[in-house]
C-alpha positions in Angstrom: 87.2 112.6 74.9 88.4 116.0 73.9 90.6 118.1 76.2 93.4 120.6 76.3 96.1 121.0 78.9 98.3 124.1 78.9 102.0 123.9 79.5 101.6 125.9 82.7 99.0 123.3 84.0 101.5 120.6 83.3 104.3 122.5 85.1 102.0 123.0 88.1 102.0 119.3 89.0 105.7 118.6 88.3 108.3 118.9 91.0 112.1 119.1 90.6 112.2 118.9 86.8 114.4 120.4 84.1 113.2 121.6 80.7 114.7 121.5 77.2 113.2 123.0 74.1 110.2 125.2 73.3 106.5 124.4 72.9 103.9 127.0 73.8 100.6 125.4 72.8 98.6 123.0 74.9 98.5 119.2 74.5 95.3 117.5 73.3 96.3 113.9 73.5 98.5 111.3 75.3 100.1 108.5 73.3 102.9 106.0 73.2 106.3 107.1 71.9 105.7 105.3 68.6 102.2 106.6 68.0 102.4 110.2 69.3 101.8 113.0 66.9 102.1 116.8 67.1 100.0 118.1 70.0 100.5 114.9 72.1 102.2 114.2 75.3 104.4 111.0 75.6 106.8 109.5 78.0 109.6 106.9 78.5 108.3 104.7 81.3 110.2 101.6 80.3 113.8 101.4 79.0 112.8 98.8 76.4 111.1 101.6 74.4 114.2 103.9 74.5 114.8 103.3 70.8 111.5 105.0 70.0 112.4 108.3 71.7 114.5 109.8 68.8 111.8 109.4 66.3 108.9 110.5 68.6 106.7 113.3 67.2 105.1 114.3 70.5 105.1 117.9 71.3 105.8 117.3 75.0 108.0 114.5 76.3 108.7 113.2 79.8 112.2 111.6 79.9 114.3 110.4 82.9 116.8 112.9 84.4 120.2 112.5 82.8 118.8 111.8 79.3 120.9 113.2 76.5 118.1 113.4 73.9 117.8 116.8 72.3 114.4 118.2 71.5 113.2 118.7 67.9 112.0 122.0 66.7 108.7 122.8 68.5 109.2 120.1 71.1 109.5 120.5 74.9 111.2 117.9 77.0 110.7 117.6 80.7 113.5 115.7 82.5 111.9 114.2 85.6 112.9 111.6 88.2 110.1 109.2 87.2 108.3 109.8 83.9 105.6 107.3 84.6 104.7 109.0 87.8 104.9 112.4 86.2 102.3 111.2 83.6 100.1 110.0 86.5 100.1 113.5 87.9 99.1 114.9 84.6 96.3 112.3 84.3 95.2 113.4 87.7 94.5 116.9 86.2 92.4 115.3 83.4 90.5 113.1 85.9 89.4 116.2 87.8 88.2 117.8 84.6 86.4 114.8 83.2 85.3 113.1 86.3 84.7 115.9 88.8 83.4 115.2 92.3 79.6 115.3 92.1 77.8 118.1 93.9 76.6 117.3 97.3 73.0 116.1 97.5 70.8 113.0 97.6 69.1 111.9 94.4 65.3 111.9 94.5 65.2 108.1 93.9 67.7 107.2 96.7 66.4 105.6 99.9 67.8 106.9 103.2 66.3 104.8 105.9 65.3 106.2 109.3 68.3 106.5 111.6 70.9 106.7 108.9 73.3 109.7 109.0 74.4 111.3 105.7 76.7 114.3 105.8 75.4 117.4 104.0 78.6 117.4 101.9 78.0 113.9 100.6 76.5 112.8 97.3 74.1 109.8 97.1 73.3 108.6 93.6 70.1 107.3 92.0 68.4 104.2 93.4 71.0 103.8 96.1 69.9 102.5 99.6 71.5 103.7 102.8 70.1 101.5 105.6 69.2 102.3 109.2 72.1 103.2 111.5 74.6 103.7 108.7 76.9 106.8 108.7 78.1 108.4 105.5 80.9 110.9 106.2 81.9 114.3 104.8 82.6 114.6 101.0 81.7 110.9 100.3 80.4 110.2 96.8 78.2 107.1 96.4 77.1 106.2 92.8 73.9 104.8 91.6 72.3 101.4 92.4 74.5 100.9 95.5 73.4 99.2 98.8 74.7 100.1 102.2 73.5 97.6 104.8 72.5 98.4 108.4 75.1 100.1 110.6 77.7 100.5 107.9 80.3 103.4 108.0 81.9 105.2 105.1 84.8 107.5 106.0 85.5 111.1 104.8 86.3 111.5 101.1 85.7 108.0 100.0 84.3 107.2 96.6 81.9 104.3 96.1 81.1 103.7 92.4 77.9 102.2 91.0 76.5 98.8 91.9 78.6 98.3 95.0 77.2 96.3 97.9 78.4 96.9 101.4 76.5 94.6 103.8 75.6 95.1 107.5 78.1 96.4 110.0 81.0 96.8 107.5 83.3 99.8 107.7 85.2 101.7 105.0 87.9 104.2 106.0 88.8 107.6 104.7 89.6 108.3 101.0 88.9 104.8 99.9 88.0 104.0 96.2 85.6 101.2 95.7 85.0 100.3 92.0 81.8 99.0 90.5 80.5 95.5 91.4 82.5 95.2 94.7 80.8 93.2 97.4 82.0 93.7 101.0 80.6 91.5 103.8 79.2 88.5 101.9 79.1 85.3 103.8 82.3 83.4 104.2 82.6 80.0 102.7 82.1 77.8 105.7 80.1 74.6 106.1 80.1 71.7 108.6 79.6 68.2 107.0 77.0 66.2 108.8 75.0 63.0 108.1 72.3 65.3 106.8 74.6 67.2 104.4 76.7 70.3 104.5 75.4 72.7 107.1 76.1 76.4 106.7 78.2 78.1 109.4 76.7 81.5 110.2 79.3 84.3 109.8 78.5 87.0 112.3 81.7 89.2 111.9 82.3 92.1 109.6 84.7 93.7 107.1 86.9 96.7 108.0 88.7 98.5 105.2 91.4 101.0 106.1 92.2 104.5 104.9 93.4 105.1 101.3 92.5 101.6 100.1 91.6 101.0 96.5 89.4 97.9 95.6 89.0 96.9 92.0 85.8 96.0 90.1 83.9 92.8 91.1 86.2 92.0 94.0 84.6 90.2 97.0 85.7 90.4 100.6 83.9 88.1 102.9 82.7 88.9 106.4 84.5 87.2 109.3 83.0 84.1 111.0 83.6 86.2 114.1 85.7 89.3 114.6 86.8 91.1 111.5 88.2 90.6 108.0 90.7 93.4 107.7 92.2 95.3 104.7 95.1 97.5 106.0 95.6 101.2 105.1 97.1 102.0 101.7 96.5 98.5 100.3 95.6 98.3 96.6 93.4 95.4 95.4 92.9 94.7 91.7 89.7 93.5 89.9 88.3 90.0 90.5 90.1 89.3 93.8 88.7 87.0 96.5 89.5 87.7 100.1 88.0 85.1 102.4 86.6 85.3 106.0 88.9 86.4 108.8 91.8 87.2 106.5 94.1 90.0 107.7 95.8 92.0 105.0 98.4 94.4 106.2 99.2 98.0 105.1 100.4 98.9 101.6 99.9 95.4 100.1 99.2 94.8 96.4 96.8 92.1 95.4 96.7 91.5 91.6 93.7 90.4 89.6 92.2 86.9 90.1 94.3 86.2 93.2 92.6 84.5 96.1 93.3 84.3 99.9 91.8 81.6 101.9 90.2 82.0 105.3 92.2 83.2 108.4 95.4 83.8 106.5 97.5 86.8 107.6 99.5 89.0 105.1 101.9 91.3 106.8 102.7 94.8 105.4 103.9 95.4 101.9 103.2 91.9 100.5 102.7 91.6 96.8 100.5 88.8 95.4 100.7 88.2 91.7 97.8 87.5 89.3 96.0 84.2 89.7 98.0 83.3 92.8 96.3 81.4 95.6 97.1 81.3 99.3 95.8 78.5 101.4 94.1 79.1 104.7 95.6 79.8 108.1 99.0 80.8 106.7 101.2 83.8 107.6 102.9 85.6 104.8 105.9 87.7 106.1 106.4 91.4 105.6 107.6 92.4 102.2 107.1 89.0 100.5 106.5 88.7 96.8 104.4 85.9 95.4 104.6 85.3 91.6 101.6 85.0 89.3 99.8 81.6 89.3 101.6 80.5 92.4 100.1 78.2 95.0 101.2 79.0 98.5 100.6 76.2 101.0 103.2 77.0 103.7 104.0 80.0 105.8 106.5 82.5 104.3 109.2 84.4 106.2 109.8 88.1 105.7 111.1 89.2 102.3 110.3 85.8 100.7 110.3 85.8 96.9 108.5 82.7 95.6 106.7 81.3 92.6 105.3 78.1 91.3 102.9 75.4 92.6 103.8 74.5 95.3 105.5 77.8 95.7 109.3 77.7 96.2 112.1 80.3 96.2 111.9 82.2 92.9 115.3 81.2 91.4 114.9 77.6 92.4 111.6 77.6 90.6 113.3 79.0 87.6 115.8 76.1 87.6 113.0 73.5 88.0 111.1 75.0 85.1 114.2 74.9 82.9 114.8 71.2 83.8 111.1 70.4 83.2 111.4 71.6 79.6 114.4 69.2 79.2 112.6 66.1 80.5 111.5 64.8 77.1 115.1 64.8 75.8 116.3 63.2 79.1 113.8 60.4 78.7 114.8 59.8 75.1 118.4 59.6 76.0 117.6 57.3 78.9 115.6 55.0 76.6 118.5 55.0 74.1 120.9 54.0 76.9 118.7 51.2 78.1 118.4 49.8 74.5 122.2 49.8 74.2 
């Protein structure tokens, strides 16, 4: 995509920054330190790339405060508290230019069933269905080929992208972002084994998503067997995450791609779950805990726990165990030699 951002536009989103050097033209690209050319914006977001700063050809650089790097001729350096966050603010400008909020209105192919309420400031895309009794709030944008079941609610300012399914009685708070392919309110995985086979357990609860929640593409969140499956305000969920029935996820949690939470487990606030980690059912994960990628959690965790591995154990203990495991072949060889002697 082609774009130009002026220096004044960049300044408008930066707070508490210092400037070194001169560059008056706009930027037309964003690139890494090693790949940036004249007219680009680059940044130092990770100290491991510090060696690339001196040779960087970007016209605008975001560097951490206190950096002693001097600008080249025709180069402008912004010294900011967090270069990565500063770049995010600039990308926010680009997002508004290239992906603007659609104008209010209902596409001619959309189906709004009798009894549904759609705000006059909302946008409903092509071939989307809003079922009876549903409420779509102010400034909501719903993309094409979406389905809102009966008596669902979507809060003010939320964005639902294409091909999202929100089933009956589910609720989405304000300013949520739901990415393509998400399913909210599918049946939980519950069966009773009988002589005749596995009998499905009806799930008659719902899913409630709080304010300012982001849900990544193709994530599924199951309706509760009874009561609610809850996602707390400010929580950010990656792509391809599975949240089972009656799970309670606290506020400001981070669930990374391909992680899964089994039924009725409770995550307190500010929990981080690494990629491909699994949490067994009916567990409590304490506030502020961090679970490493590919971990298997089978026991309750206290507050501020830091674990990894399967079964999950304290992080540094898991590190020691992993080191010892790599030494096992040598240990067995030495043991065999000792036995032979």
